[in-house]
TILOBA-595848 format. One line per 8 residues: for each residue x, y, z of C-alpha. Coordinates in Angstrom, 3 decimals. Last residue first. Example, Ala and Ser with C-alpha at 12.3 -4.5 7.8 and 13.67 -1.06 7.14 Angstrom:
2
13.670,-1.060,7.140; 12.300,-4.500,7.800
***
This chain:
237
-9.996,25.133,12.412; -7.728,26.279,9.566; -4.299,24.688,9.555; -4.785,22.659,6.378; -6.131,25.565,4.363; -3.521,28.077,5.552; -0.609,25.720,4.960; -1.326,24.802,1.382
1.771,22.594,1.314; -0.316,19.489,1.986; -2.296,19.981,-1.230; 0.860,20.204,-3.325; 2.287,17.186,-1.487; -0.860,15.145,-2.173; -0.852,16.120,-5.844; 2.807,15.140,-6.256
2.338,11.829,-4.437; -0.739,11.036,-6.536; 1.144,11.804,-9.752; 4.118,9.647,-8.741; 1.824,6.727,-7.904; -0.089,7.153,-11.175; 3.175,7.133,-13.131; 4.177,3.861,-11.452
0.680,2.487,-12.124; 0.980,3.280,-15.825; 4.453,1.755,-16.083; 3.327,-1.477,-14.419; 0.072,-1.665,-16.370; 1.642,-0.987,-19.751; 4.395,-3.528,-19.031; 1.804,-6.157,-18.098
-0.321,-5.489,-21.174; 2.752,-5.759,-23.412; 3.725,-9.045,-21.750; 0.217,-10.390,-22.343; 0.451,-9.372,-25.998; 3.765,-11.187,-26.408; 2.408,-14.215,-24.549; -0.504,-14.688,-26.926
-2.414,-17.449,-25.145; -4.405,-15.081,-22.975; -6.571,-16.253,-20.118; -5.354,-13.650,-17.623; -4.910,-14.786,-13.996; -1.113,-15.021,-14.182; -0.964,-11.493,-15.600; -2.446,-10.058,-12.372
-3.734,-6.487,-12.549; -4.451,-5.349,-8.973; -3.560,-1.702,-9.710; -6.412,-1.806,-12.236; -6.289,-0.124,-15.648; -4.721,-3.156,-17.316; -7.911,-5.122,-16.677; -8.446,-8.606,-15.251
-12.017,-9.740,-14.766; -12.512,-12.435,-12.106; -10.317,-10.668,-9.594; -13.067,-9.154,-7.482; -15.294,-8.813,-10.544; -12.930,-6.169,-11.865; -15.392,-3.281,-11.696; -16.765,-4.500,-8.364
-13.319,-4.777,-6.779; -12.245,-1.316,-7.892; -15.563,0.010,-6.584; -14.861,-1.609,-3.214; -11.349,-0.112,-3.111; -12.735,3.330,-3.970; -15.348,2.947,-1.215; -12.598,1.984,1.242
-10.635,5.057,0.107; -13.629,7.218,1.038; -14.167,5.633,4.451; -10.491,5.821,5.405; -10.286,9.447,4.273; -13.264,10.279,6.470; -11.735,8.480,9.447; -8.268,10.032,9.060
-9.581,13.564,8.613; -8.283,16.605,6.730; -10.394,15.719,3.648; -7.788,16.674,1.048; -4.712,15.738,3.082; -6.205,12.404,4.135; -7.380,11.831,0.581; -3.812,12.280,-0.635
-2.395,9.904,1.970; -5.044,7.287,1.221; -4.206,7.505,-2.490; -0.497,7.272,-1.661; -0.976,4.028,0.278; -3.601,2.706,-2.149; -1.137,2.866,-5.035; 1.641,1.500,-2.810
-0.429,-1.570,-1.884; -1.412,-2.298,-5.485; 2.221,-2.168,-6.576; 3.352,-4.326,-3.665; 1.051,-7.149,-4.770; 2.138,-6.916,-8.405; 5.804,-6.837,-7.431; 5.413,-9.954,-5.317
3.597,-11.843,-8.081; 6.681,-11.463,-10.275; 8.490,-13.873,-7.933; 6.585,-16.792,-9.425; 4.289,-18.891,-7.186; 4.420,-21.967,-4.950; 1.155,-22.644,-3.050; -0.254,-22.612,0.492
1.982,-23.361,3.472; 5.595,-22.502,2.620; 5.064,-20.231,-0.389; 2.226,-18.243,1.204; 3.978,-18.031,4.591; 7.231,-16.789,3.085; 5.484,-14.250,0.848; 3.308,-12.975,3.694
6.347,-12.310,5.881; 8.215,-10.602,3.045; 5.126,-8.552,2.230; 5.019,-7.251,5.785; 8.661,-6.216,5.517; 8.015,-4.526,2.172; 4.979,-2.745,3.615; 7.126,-1.375,6.439
9.647,-0.085,3.915; 6.806,1.453,1.910; 5.607,3.231,5.067; 9.094,4.578,5.756; 9.375,5.801,2.165; 6.017,7.566,2.425; 6.932,9.100,5.782; 10.226,10.400,4.402
8.417,11.880,1.395; 5.937,13.654,3.683; 8.695,15.066,5.918; 10.724,16.346,2.955; 7.579,17.979,1.599; 7.300,19.980,4.818; 10.285,22.079,3.859; 14.033,21.600,3.768
14.475,22.540,7.402; 11.330,21.551,9.368; 9.158,24.546,10.302; 6.121,23.343,8.334; 6.090,20.131,10.345; 5.624,22.096,13.582; 2.372,23.514,12.214; 1.149,19.988,11.473
1.492,18.773,15.053; -2.170,19.238,16.045; -2.667,15.476,16.460; -5.598,15.554,14.024; -3.646,17.420,11.358; -0.509,15.312,11.731; -2.586,12.140,11.419; -4.223,13.544,8.288
-0.786,13.827,6.673; 0.811,10.366,6.921; -1.974,8.771,8.966; -4.340,7.989,6.108; -1.548,6.174,4.298; -0.607,3.730,7.054; -4.113,2.311,7.420; -4.533,2.222,3.652
-1.234,0.366,3.269; -2.213,-2.211,5.903; -5.438,-2.979,4.026; -3.492,-3.118,0.757; -1.002,-5.626,2.209; -3.772,-7.805,3.616; -5.371,-8.036,0.142; -2.210,-8.340,-1.941
-0.536,-11.358,-0.348; -2.875,-14.379,-0.341; -5.701,-13.271,-2.629; -3.877,-10.686,-4.723; -0.518,-12.035,-5.844; -0.768,-15.619,-4.552; -4.033,-16.598,-6.229; -2.400,-16.999,-9.653
-0.274,-19.857,-8.271; -3.449,-21.846,-7.434; -4.998,-22.163,-3.979; -6.861,-25.025,-2.338; -10.531,-25.862,-2.472; -14.088,-24.740,-1.857; -13.254,-22.793,1.293; -15.289,-23.065,4.494
-14.064,-26.646,4.951; -12.811,-26.082,8.483; -9.213,-26.847,7.518; -9.319,-24.641,4.441; -11.034,-21.747,6.215; -8.576,-22.028,9.118; -5.667,-21.788,6.700; -7.227,-18.697,5.095
-7.755,-17.138,8.528; -4.108,-17.721,9.451; -3.115,-16.332,6.054; -5.000,-13.123,6.967; -3.871,-12.815,10.608; -0.291,-12.712,9.331; -0.912,-9.114,8.230; -0.692,-7.949,11.845
2.986,-8.959,12.052; 3.909,-5.958,9.902; 2.790,-3.644,12.773; 5.154,-5.124,15.398; 8.115,-2.943,14.417; 5.990,0.152,15.052; 6.197,-0.515,18.791; 7.619,2.942,19.563
4.591,4.705,18.141; 2.927,4.334,14.739; 3.328,7.589,12.838; 6.104,9.266,14.830; 7.924,5.972,15.353; 7.813,5.226,11.650; 9.125,8.670,10.727; 11.845,8.448,13.394
13.060,5.141,11.959; 12.993,6.548,8.423; 15.025,9.584,9.505; 17.517,7.388,11.370; 18.015,5.209,8.291; 18.535,8.291,6.134; 21.036,9.782,8.607; 22.952,6.490,8.764
23.048,6.303,4.964; 24.286,9.884,4.775; 26.961,9.216,7.386; 28.234,6.255,5.374; 28.365,8.311,2.188
***
């Protein structure tokens, strides 16, 4: 059991180093630029006021986490294609799918670290919030992580996948009024921002959203892996 845990940890470490280089540990620190900007906006008077607990999930934590997730996601498969290392991946014992899953788990681990930093800063300097907000923020990030990975495999280009997933993110924002209209169909669904007095109904909406997004994540991973295993199509010039 101990050896298996060590092997798993080593595999995740190698996956992160392969995707992001030997300084991958510094990547989560990039998200701190967002709360720094928010603090500057408050001090300079660019913002109308302070933050409420419902702002923690998406405004303070979710947005920078999703941006980081998209950047990580497009590199999982499309990065291999552009670096001309994809053919080597297909020779890995256990199949290429094992490599993709390891990269996804490594990326989620990195997102969790980044979220921890954002959570501490948000609670210490902006506003207290319930722990449930952390799951909501991570959910949105993982959805866009696997979506970016799938688009990277489909389009065979990091830049093109980045542009397309950015359009999807913008459309998601427009359809939800950038947080003003909460819907159970959005990965950014925030129960704290819903004006609903019936707590039982709100709980049902939240459970539906969380289960639905979990199924969507699994479906996107499966579709991306199926696409990535089409060796001839991905290796063609």
